[in-house]
C-alpha positions in Angstrom: 120.2 116.6 155.3 119.8 118.1 152.3 117.0 115.8 149.8 118.3 115.6 146.3 115.7 115.0 143.4 114.5 111.1 143.5 112.0 109.5 146.2 111.6 105.9 147.5 108.6 104.1 147.2 108.8 100.9 149.2 106.7 97.9 150.6 108.5 96.8 153.3 109.2 92.7 153.6 106.3 92.4 151.7 107.5 89.7 148.9 110.3 88.3 150.8 108.3 85.1 152.0 107.2 82.2 150.3 103.4 82.4 149.3 102.7 80.0 151.8 104.1 82.3 154.3 107.0 81.2 157.1 104.3 78.9 158.9 102.4 77.4 155.6 99.5 80.3 156.1 99.5 82.2 152.7 101.3 85.1 154.9 101.8 87.3 152.2 101.1 89.9 150.3 101.2 91.5 147.4 101.1 95.5 146.4 98.9 96.3 143.2 100.7 99.4 141.3 98.9 102.2 141.2 98.9 103.4 137.8 99.5 107.4 139.6 102.5 106.2 140.5 103.8 106.0 136.8 102.5 109.7 135.8 105.1 112.3 135.3 103.7 114.9 136.8 106.9 117.7 135.8 109.4 118.9 138.3 107.7 121.9 141.1 108.5 125.0 140.8 108.6 126.0 144.1 107.2 125.1 147.6 103.5 124.7 148.2 102.2 127.8 149.5 98.2 127.9 151.2 96.3 129.2 148.9 93.2 129.6 150.8 92.8 129.4 154.5 93.6 124.7 154.8 94.0 124.4 151.3 97.6 124.0 149.6 98.7 124.1 146.7 101.7 123.2 144.9 103.1 123.6 140.5 104.7 121.5 138.8 105.7 121.9 135.0 103.0 119.6 133.8 100.4 119.7 136.3 99.0 121.1 139.7 98.8 119.4 143.1 95.9 120.8 145.8 95.8 119.6 148.9 92.4 120.2 151.3 93.0 119.4 155.1 89.8 120.6 155.7 88.2 117.8 153.6 91.8 115.4 153.8 91.4 115.0 149.5 93.9 116.0 147.8 93.7 116.6 143.7 96.0 116.2 140.4 94.8 118.5 137.4 97.3 117.7 134.3 98.4 121.3 132.3 97.3 121.1 128.7 94.9 118.8 129.8 
């Protein structure tokens, strides 16, 4: 299977029932849209690479994304800032 240049971020069935819920119990939840979803990080310049043990980095035209598997933390640094 080959992936295309786009991705989909969905919220499942959230929002598909009335606010009072099917049983009237207030079951409908909504998710806030994080501002980070609307940032243009650029186009990937290649695959991610292990920059040091357990730390992976991927370069984009407008940013650099890093995930540290050792700490479980991720960072995005915008270029030119």
